[in-house]
C-alpha positions, 0 to 999 in steps of 0.5 A, a space after each residue: 209226869 213232873 216237869 223239869 225246872 227247865 220245862 217250868 221256865 219255858 211255860 208262858 205266863 199270861 197278863 191282862 192288858 188295857 187299851 190305853 186309847 180306848 180309855 182316853 177316848 171313853 173318858 173324852 166321851 164322858 167329860 172324865 179326867 184322870 182324877 175323876 177316873 181314879 176316884 170312881 174306879 178306886 184305883 192309884 194314879 200308878 195303876 191308872 197310868 200302867 193301864 193307860 201305857 199298856 202294861 199288865 194290870 190286875 183283873 180287879 183293875 180292868 173291872 173298876 175301869 170298865 165300870 167307872 166307864 160305863 163299858 157294856 160286856 159286849 164292848 169290853 173286848 175293846 178296853 182289854 186282852 189277855 196276853 203273854 207276858 213281857 218283862 221288858 214291858 211288864 215289870 215295874 
């Protein structure tokens, strides 16, 4: 059975968010600057700022940042989560 346009509009979209405090704490532990993290994670400054502010980012960004910060698989949930899309927060 096909969904109506109204039903499709109601469906929730999921996004990936990072926890800025965890990122900043690990950067401090490693003595890493934002510039260092940007280079090692191969992301832009805008993307890093999005991640630190808790706005939605692509999974490749999460992977790059976690790798650059030497995050183990067991502790990765301390750095990111899947959440519902929030237009007020996630729009560019």
